[in-house]
Every structure is written in C-alpha cells, then in structure tokens.
Phi, psi and omega in degrees: 000310182289335180292331179285333182278335183302314178298321179294319179293319180296317179295321178298316179293322178294317180292322180292331182275358183298323181292331181286340182274001180085022180269007181282192181294151181290127181293338179293327178292317178297321179294320180295319177296318180296318178297319180295322177294322177294322177298315179298318178295320179293323178297318180295318180294329180277009179060034179262141178290158182295326179295319177295322179296318177298318183292322180283338183232068186293332184277345181281143178296126186296324181295320180289323177298316180295319178299317178295320179296316182293319178297318180292323178299314179297317180298317181292323179291318180296322184260006179053052180262132175270140179284169178247128180298141177286144180261004179282127178268159176295160182298321180293319180294318183290322179291324177294319179295322179294322180294319179291325177295321179294318179296317180294322179293323178294322179292323179290321179293321180291324181287331184278349181282000000 
C-alpha cells in the first residue's frame, strides 16, 4: 500500500520545489515592466500624450506604459492633482535656440573688441 504512494509523494515534492530552483519568471522582465509603468505615469504627470510617450520611449513595452499612464490618470483625477509641464524642448526648437545663442554671442564678442 505504502509503496504505491511513494512515487506520488516524490512527484509532489519535486513539483513544489521547482520555484526554489530558480525556474520561475525572470526578474529582469518584471523590472522592465515596472520601469515601463513608471515611464507611463511620469508621462501623464508631465501632461504628455500617450503617443508622445510611446515615441520618446520606443524600447519600453507599450502595454505597460499605457497601464502606468492610465493608473496615473485615474490617481490624478481622484486626488485633483494638476500635472507639471515638461521642460524638454523638441530637437528642432533646441537646435534653433542654440544657433541664435551663438549668433548673439558672436555679436557681443565683436562689439567688445
């Protein structure tokens, strides 16, 4: 009688121990999902649209970014929190600003000579 139960007990113990051997989900995947949700939340707080968030963070999983954005949107609405505008300028705007700064700087240097 007991000899028939030993294989069943042994298999149960082996299956229960699988998680202890490191055969579970990869922690890097969970970290990547968590980071993507944080990115989505930060985009929402910065009053950035979800499409812009996707474009700025192409390597992040879109589903996790959207979940983070949606959670932050709900949290901000429930607590009546106003977002903060992002101070990052577009690449075209920043290069144009740098060119005008250089021109103004050249004129000041020439006038002071």
